[in-house]
C-alpha positions as CSV (number, residue, x, y, z in Angstrom):
1,X,158.4,23.5,-129.6
2,X,155.8,21.0,-131.1
3,X,156.4,18.7,-128.2
4,X,155.5,21.8,-125.7
5,X,151.9,22.5,-127.5
6,X,153.4,25.2,-130.0
7,X,152.3,25.7,-133.5
8,X,153.6,27.4,-135.9
9,X,151.5,30.6,-136.8
10,X,152.2,33.1,-139.9
11,X,151.0,36.9,-139.4
12,X,150.5,39.7,-142.3
13,X,152.7,42.8,-142.3
14,X,150.5,45.4,-140.9
15,X,149.6,48.2,-143.5
16,X,151.5,51.7,-143.4
17,X,148.7,53.0,-141.5
18,X,148.9,50.7,-138.6
19,X,153.2,51.5,-138.9
20,X,152.6,55.2,-138.5
21,X,150.2,55.3,-135.8
22,X,152.2,52.7,-133.2
23,X,154.8,53.9,-131.0
24,X,157.9,51.8,-132.0
25,X,159.1,49.0,-130.1
26,X,160.0,45.7,-129.9
27,X,157.3,42.6,-128.8
28,X,159.6,41.2,-125.9
29,X,156.1,39.4,-124.4
30,X,153.9,37.3,-126.8
31,X,150.7,39.0,-126.9
32,X,147.2,37.1,-127.5
33,X,147.3,36.6,-131.3
34,X,143.7,37.1,-132.8
35,X,142.9,37.8,-136.7
36,X,143.5,41.8,-135.9
37,X,147.1,41.1,-134.9
38,X,149.9,41.8,-137.7
39,X,153.5,42.5,-137.4
40,X,156.3,45.2,-138.6
41,X,159.8,44.7,-139.0
42,X,162.0,47.7,-137.5
43,X,164.5,49.1,-138.9
44,X,167.7,46.5,-136.8
45,X,165.5,43.5,-138.0
46,X,163.2,42.9,-134.6
47,X,159.5,42.7,-134.6
48,X,156.5,44.3,-133.3
49,X,153.4,42.4,-133.1
50,X,150.4,44.7,-132.5
51,X,146.6,44.4,-132.8
52,X,144.7,46.4,-135.3
């Protein structure tokens, strides 16, 4: 992936208040990542990336 210009990133887990505020879902298209991005791990093991 690095050969294609991708860089690894680490996103923090979303705080509980963010998890409660967003409707459950799965990220299928990578959103623009900012300092406000965080991740929610769903019960089924999938991930949802959100912007606070």
